[in-house]
C-alpha positions as CSV (number, residue, x, y, z in Angstrom):
1,M,19.7,-6.6,-30.4
2,F,21.5,-4.5,-27.8
3,D,23.4,-2.5,-30.4
4,T,20.1,-0.8,-31.3
5,L,19.7,0.6,-27.8
6,T,20.4,4.2,-26.8
7,A,21.2,5.3,-23.3
8,L,18.3,6.7,-21.3
9,P,18.9,9.6,-18.8
10,S,19.4,8.5,-15.2
11,D,17.0,9.3,-12.5
12,P,17.7,12.9,-11.3
13,I,17.5,11.9,-7.6
14,L,20.1,9.2,-8.1
15,G,22.4,11.8,-9.8
16,L,21.9,14.2,-6.9
17,M,22.8,11.4,-4.4
18,T,26.1,10.8,-6.2
19,K,27.0,14.5,-6.3
20,Y,26.2,14.9,-2.7
21,R,28.3,12.0,-1.7
22,E,31.3,13.3,-3.6
23,D,30.9,16.9,-2.3
24,T,33.5,17.7,0.4
25,H,31.8,20.9,1.7
26,A,31.5,20.9,5.5
27,N,28.0,22.3,5.4
28,K,26.5,20.4,2.5
29,I,22.8,19.6,2.8
30,D,20.8,16.9,1.0
31,L,17.2,18.0,0.3
32,G,16.7,15.6,-2.6
33,V,16.2,12.1,-1.2
34,G,12.7,11.3,-0.1
35,V,13.4,9.3,3.1
36,Y,12.8,10.3,6.7
37,K,15.9,11.5,8.6
38,D,16.4,12.2,12.2
39,E,18.2,15.3,13.6
40,V,21.7,13.8,12.8
41,G,20.7,12.9,9.2
42,H,20.2,9.2,10.0
43,T,17.2,7.0,8.9
44,P,16.8,4.8,11.9
45,I,15.0,1.5,12.4
46,L,12.0,1.9,14.6
47,A,12.2,0.3,18.0
48,C,8.9,-1.5,17.4
49,V,10.3,-2.8,14.1
50,K,13.3,-4.2,15.9
51,K,11.1,-6.0,18.4
52,A,8.9,-7.4,15.6
53,E,11.9,-8.6,13.7
54,Q,13.2,-10.4,16.7
55,H,9.8,-12.1,17.1
56,R,10.0,-13.1,13.5
57,I,13.5,-14.6,13.9
58,D,12.3,-16.5,17.0
59,T,9.1,-17.9,15.5
60,E,9.7,-18.3,11.7
61,E,9.8,-22.0,10.8
62,T,10.0,-22.0,7.0
63,K,10.9,-20.0,4.0
64,V,8.3,-21.6,1.7
65,Y,6.3,-19.4,-0.7
66,I,3.4,-17.6,0.8
67,G,1.3,-17.5,-2.3
68,P,0.4,-14.7,-4.7
69,T,-1.9,-12.9,-2.2
70,G,0.8,-12.7,0.4
71,S,0.1,-13.0,4.1
72,A,-3.7,-13.1,4.8
73,N,-3.1,-11.6,8.3
74,F,-1.0,-8.7,6.9
75,N,-3.6,-8.1,4.2
76,A,-6.5,-8.0,6.7
77,L,-4.6,-5.7,9.2
78,L,-3.4,-3.3,6.5
79,T,-6.9,-3.1,5.0
80,E,-8.3,-2.2,8.4
81,L,-5.6,0.4,8.9
82,A,-6.3,2.0,5.5
83,F,-10.1,1.8,5.3
84,G,-11.0,1.7,9.0
85,K,-12.6,-1.2,10.8
86,S,-16.2,0.1,10.5
87,N,-16.0,1.2,6.9
88,P,-19.3,0.2,5.1
89,A,-17.3,-1.3,2.2
90,L,-15.3,-3.5,4.5
91,L,-18.4,-4.6,6.5
92,A,-20.1,-5.4,3.2
93,N,-17.2,-7.7,2.2
94,R,-16.4,-5.5,-0.9
95,I,-12.7,-5.1,-0.4
96,R,-9.9,-7.5,-1.5
97,T,-6.2,-6.9,-0.8
98,V,-2.9,-8.4,-2.0
99,S,0.6,-7.8,-0.6
100,T,3.0,-6.2,-3.1
101,P,6.7,-5.4,-3.4
102,G,6.4,-1.8,-2.0
103,G,4.0,0.9,-3.0
104,T,5.6,1.0,-6.5
105,G,4.8,-2.7,-6.9
106,A,1.2,-2.0,-5.8
107,L,1.0,0.7,-8.5
108,R,2.3,-1.6,-11.2
109,V,-0.2,-4.3,-10.2
110,A,-2.9,-1.7,-10.3
111,A,-1.7,-0.5,-13.7
112,D,-1.8,-4.0,-15.3
113,F,-5.2,-4.7,-13.7
114,I,-6.5,-1.5,-15.2
115,V,-5.2,-2.5,-18.7
116,R,-6.9,-5.9,-18.4
117,A,-10.2,-4.3,-17.2
118,S,-10.0,-1.7,-20.0
119,Q,-9.6,-4.4,-22.6
120,L,-12.8,-6.0,-21.5
121,T,-14.9,-2.9,-21.0
122,A,-13.7,-0.3,-23.6
123,S,-12.4,-0.5,-27.1
124,Q,-9.9,2.4,-26.7
125,K,-6.6,2.4,-24.8
126,A,-6.8,2.7,-21.0
127,V,-6.5,6.3,-19.8
128,I,-5.4,7.5,-16.3
129,W,-5.5,11.1,-15.2
130,V,-2.8,12.3,-12.7
131,S,-2.3,15.5,-10.9
132,D,-0.1,18.2,-12.4
133,P,2.4,17.8,-10.8
134,T,2.6,14.2,-9.5
135,W,5.2,11.8,-8.3
136,A,7.8,11.6,-11.0
137,N,7.6,7.9,-11.4
138,H,3.8,7.8,-11.9
139,T,3.9,8.7,-15.5
140,G,6.6,6.3,-16.6
141,L,5.1,3.5,-14.6
142,F,1.7,3.8,-16.2
143,E,3.0,4.4,-19.6
144,A,5.2,1.3,-19.3
145,A,2.0,-0.7,-18.6
146,G,0.4,0.6,-21.8
147,I,-1.8,3.3,-20.2
148,E,-2.2,6.7,-21.7
149,V,-1.5,9.4,-19.1
150,K,-3.3,12.7,-19.0
151,T,-3.1,15.4,-16.4
152,Y,-5.6,17.5,-14.4
153,P,-4.7,20.9,-12.8
154,Y,-3.6,20.7,-9.2
155,Y,-0.9,23.0,-7.9
156,D,-0.5,26.7,-8.6
157,Y,3.3,27.4,-8.6
158,D,2.7,31.2,-8.5
159,S,0.2,31.4,-5.6
160,K,1.5,28.2,-3.9
161,S,-2.0,27.0,-3.5
162,L,-4.4,24.4,-4.9
163,K,-6.0,24.9,-8.3
164,F,-9.2,23.4,-6.9
165,D,-11.8,25.0,-9.2
166,E,-9.7,24.0,-12.2
167,M,-9.3,20.5,-10.8
168,K,-13.0,20.1,-10.3
169,A,-13.7,21.4,-13.8
170,A,-11.3,19.0,-15.4
171,L,-12.5,16.0,-13.5
172,S,-16.1,16.8,-14.3
173,Q,-15.2,16.0,-18.0
174,V,-13.6,12.6,-17.3
175,G,-15.5,9.7,-18.7
176,P,-16.7,6.5,-16.9
177,D,-14.1,4.3,-18.7
178,D,-11.1,6.3,-17.4
179,V,-9.2,6.2,-14.1
180,V,-8.2,9.2,-11.9
181,L,-5.2,9.0,-9.6
182,L,-5.5,10.9,-6.3
183,H,-3.0,11.3,-3.5
184,A,-4.5,10.3,-0.2
185,C,-2.3,12.7,1.8
186,C,1.1,14.3,1.9
187,H,1.0,15.1,-1.9
188,N,4.3,14.3,-3.6
189,P,5.8,16.6,-4.7
190,S,3.9,19.7,-3.6
191,G,2.8,19.0,0.0
192,M,-0.5,20.5,-0.9
193,D,-3.4,18.3,0.3
194,L,-7.1,18.3,-0.2
195,N,-9.0,19.2,3.0
196,E,-12.1,17.2,4.0
197,A,-14.6,19.5,2.4
198,Q,-12.6,19.4,-0.9
199,W,-12.5,15.6,-0.7
200,D,-16.2,15.6,-0.3
201,Q,-16.6,17.5,-3.5
202,I,-14.2,15.3,-5.4
203,I,-16.1,12.2,-4.2
204,E,-19.3,13.8,-5.5
205,I,-17.8,14.4,-8.9
206,T,-16.5,10.8,-8.9
207,Q,-20.0,9.5,-8.3
208,Q,-21.5,11.7,-11.0
209,Q,-18.9,10.9,-13.7
210,G,-18.5,7.2,-12.8
211,F,-14.8,7.0,-13.4
212,T,-12.6,4.7,-11.3
213,P,-10.5,6.4,-8.5
214,L,-7.1,5.0,-7.8
215,I,-5.8,6.5,-4.6
216,D,-2.1,6.4,-3.8
217,M,-1.4,6.4,-0.1
218,A,2.3,6.3,0.5
219,Y,2.4,8.4,3.7
220,Q,-0.5,7.5,6.0
221,G,0.3,9.0,9.4
222,F,2.9,11.5,8.1
223,G,0.4,14.4,7.6
224,V,-2.0,14.8,10.5
225,G,-2.6,11.3,11.8
226,V,-3.3,7.8,10.8
227,D,-7.1,8.2,10.7
228,E,-7.1,11.8,9.5
229,D,-4.8,11.1,6.6
230,A,-7.2,8.3,5.4
231,Y,-10.3,10.5,5.3
232,G,-10.5,10.5,1.5
233,V,-9.7,6.8,1.2
234,R,-12.4,5.8,3.7
235,K,-15.2,8.1,2.4
236,M,-14.4,7.3,-1.2
237,A,-14.6,3.5,-0.6
238,A,-18.0,4.0,1.2
239,S,-19.4,6.2,-1.7
240,V,-18.4,4.5,-5.0
241,D,-18.9,1.1,-6.6
242,N,-15.3,0.6,-7.7
243,M,-12.0,1.8,-6.4
244,I,-8.3,0.9,-6.2
245,L,-6.0,1.7,-3.3
246,C,-2.2,1.4,-3.4
247,S,-0.5,1.7,0.0
248,S,3.0,1.5,1.2
249,C,4.8,0.6,4.5
250,S,8.1,2.2,3.5
251,K,7.7,5.6,5.2
252,N,5.3,5.1,8.1
253,F,7.0,1.9,9.3
254,G,10.5,2.8,8.0
255,L,10.6,-0.4,6.0
256,Y,12.1,1.2,2.8
257,R,14.4,-1.6,1.7
258,E,12.0,-4.4,2.8
259,R,9.7,-3.4,-0.1
260,I,6.3,-4.1,1.3
261,G,3.0,-2.5,0.3
262,A,-0.5,-3.5,-0.8
263,C,-3.0,-3.2,-3.6
264,S,-6.7,-3.2,-2.6
265,I,-9.7,-3.2,-4.9
266,V,-13.2,-2.3,-3.9
267,G,-16.0,-4.0,-5.8
268,K,-19.7,-3.1,-6.2
269,D,-20.6,-6.1,-4.1
270,A,-18.9,-9.3,-2.7
271,N,-19.3,-11.2,-5.9
272,S,-17.9,-8.5,-8.2
273,A,-15.0,-8.1,-5.7
274,N,-14.3,-11.8,-6.0
275,V,-14.3,-11.6,-9.8
276,A,-12.0,-8.6,-9.8
277,F,-9.8,-10.3,-7.3
278,S,-9.3,-13.3,-9.6
279,V,-8.0,-10.9,-12.3
280,L,-5.8,-9.2,-9.7
281,L,-4.2,-12.5,-8.7
282,Y,-3.6,-13.4,-12.4
283,V,-1.8,-10.0,-12.8
284,V,0.4,-10.7,-9.7
285,R,1.2,-14.2,-11.0
286,C,2.4,-12.7,-14.3
287,I,4.6,-10.0,-12.8
288,Y,6.4,-11.4,-9.8
289,S,4.5,-14.5,-8.8
290,M,4.9,-14.2,-5.0
291,P,5.4,-11.1,-2.8
292,P,8.2,-10.8,-0.2
293,A,7.3,-12.0,3.3
294,H,9.7,-10.4,5.7
295,G,8.3,-6.8,5.7
296,A,4.7,-8.1,5.9
297,A,5.6,-10.2,8.9
298,I,7.0,-7.2,10.7
299,V,3.9,-5.1,10.0
300,E,1.4,-7.7,11.0
301,T,3.3,-8.4,14.2
302,I,3.2,-4.7,15.1
303,L,-0.5,-4.2,14.1
304,G,-1.5,-7.4,15.7
305,S,0.0,-6.5,19.1
306,E,-1.7,-3.6,21.0
307,E,1.5,-2.9,22.8
308,L,3.6,-2.7,19.7
309,K,0.9,-0.8,17.8
310,Q,0.9,1.9,20.4
311,E,4.7,2.0,20.3
312,W,4.5,2.4,16.5
313,L,1.9,5.2,16.7
314,A,4.2,7.0,19.2
315,E,7.3,6.6,17.0
316,L,5.2,7.7,14.0
317,K,4.1,10.8,15.8
318,V,7.8,11.7,16.5
319,M,8.6,11.5,12.8
320,R,5.4,13.5,11.9
321,D,6.1,16.2,14.5
322,R,9.7,16.5,13.4
323,I,8.7,17.1,9.8
324,N,5.9,19.6,10.7
325,G,8.3,21.3,13.1
326,N,11.0,21.6,10.4
327,R,8.5,23.3,8.2
328,S,7.8,26.0,10.7
329,M,11.4,26.3,11.7
330,L,12.5,27.0,8.1
331,V,9.8,29.6,7.6
332,N,10.8,31.4,10.9
333,K,14.5,31.2,10.1
334,L,13.9,32.8,6.6
335,I,12.1,35.7,8.3
336,E,14.9,35.9,10.9
337,K,17.5,36.2,8.0
338,G,15.6,39.1,6.5
339,V,13.9,37.3,3.6
340,K,11.0,39.4,2.4
341,R,9.4,36.8,0.2
342,D,6.5,35.0,1.9
343,F,7.4,31.3,2.5
344,G,4.5,30.7,4.9
345,F,3.0,28.2,2.6
346,I,5.7,25.7,3.6
347,A,4.4,25.6,7.1
348,Q,0.8,25.0,5.9
349,Q,1.6,22.0,3.7
350,K,1.9,18.4,4.9
351,G,4.3,15.5,4.4
352,M,7.8,15.0,3.2
353,F,7.9,17.5,0.4
354,S,7.4,21.1,-0.7
355,F,8.4,23.2,-3.6
356,L,10.7,25.9,-2.4
357,G,9.5,28.1,-5.2
358,V,12.8,29.3,-6.7
359,N,13.8,28.9,-10.3
360,S,16.2,26.4,-11.8
361,Q,19.0,28.9,-12.0
362,Q,18.7,29.6,-8.3
363,V,18.5,25.9,-7.6
364,E,21.8,25.6,-9.5
365,R,23.4,28.4,-7.5
366,L,22.3,26.7,-4.2
367,Q,24.2,23.6,-5.4
368,Q,27.2,25.2,-6.9
369,E,27.8,28.0,-4.4
370,H,26.4,26.5,-1.2
371,S,26.4,22.7,-1.6
372,I,22.7,22.5,-1.1
373,Y,21.1,19.7,-3.2
374,M,17.5,19.6,-4.5
375,V,15.9,18.7,-7.9
376,D,15.5,21.4,-10.5
377,S,11.8,21.9,-9.7
378,S,13.0,23.1,-6.3
379,R,11.2,20.3,-4.5
380,I,12.8,19.8,-1.1
381,S,12.7,16.9,1.3
382,I,11.7,18.5,4.6
383,A,13.3,15.7,6.6
384,G,16.7,16.9,5.4
385,I,16.4,20.1,7.5
386,G,17.6,20.1,11.1
387,L,18.7,22.4,13.9
388,A,22.3,21.9,12.8
389,N,21.8,23.2,9.2
390,V,18.7,25.4,9.2
391,D,20.7,28.6,9.8
392,Y,23.0,27.8,6.9
393,L,20.1,26.8,4.7
394,A,18.2,30.0,5.4
395,E,21.2,32.2,4.9
396,S,22.0,30.5,1.6
397,I,18.4,30.9,0.4
398,A,18.6,34.6,1.3
399,K,21.7,35.0,-0.7
400,I,20.4,33.4,-3.9
401,L,17.2,35.5,-3.7
């Protein structure tokens, strides 16, 4: 059987990581990996997480399975964090949530749920629409689940802006049996987010067309704030009959390797939510049976303690402010180095990523001549910038331009 296999290309990010590690250049810079880094390039464990972990060690009494849904307390607290305590959908008991192995696990649960729902409601293959561009793993993940992936216009590489009119036109043609994936905030890879007025228009189109929105929220709190970043999620849930939300605790809690996230479904009413939930649990049971417990315990300890929650919000603000500050710092340094091209769009975007807007040959030159690493699309991880390397980075960009 194995003799018929052919090798598949490795993930470009993983390849970049290897090249970066092997590079001996004193001023090398990693702008590829999508994790938060502090000023010295370290991804720290949050202080509130350390305290919650100690509490977990002191109080945990068993390692028995926690069931396919995961921790009920974690699910309830994360649902409130995402949707807001006063959301009409939550007050009407229309939301059901399960713990998942990270945000990617949540997306796979959602994908298999969509396939099962599509088999019952439509004769054709399930279809999901994703933004052009979108997170690189979205397409492969949904295709692996048996879903046809189509794209709608989103980012204009030339003007460094949102193709909002084209986006609206495309979504206005999507049928009621399809699913549309939207990024809640901190769009990966462009950093270009919908504003509140634009969200309102997309929600209106969703109501008119009747398609199911799937919102991917991997960076709540990394854009403007915990509540502000959830605007689209909360208003969509209050406005439509059916919705799916995939959320992650990797970035905002710094729990990357703990692999904890959640998949939430919104039903038309409590009864339909219960029916959908039964299907969701069947999907979970068939994929990984039970979710991990440790990360969920950390999050529920933090969110369940007012003191630890306030400490978390303060630490989250430090991370957010550093990323936003890096954006402005890079733009100002490029001006200082005499670069005439306008890079002001970087300071206007949100989250971990932006496209630098240079071509693949220039990306190659940055790597070969200056030991600056990014993917071919010129997507850069903003957290990789710091006071110690921004001058060298700006000088190198100036040279390749």
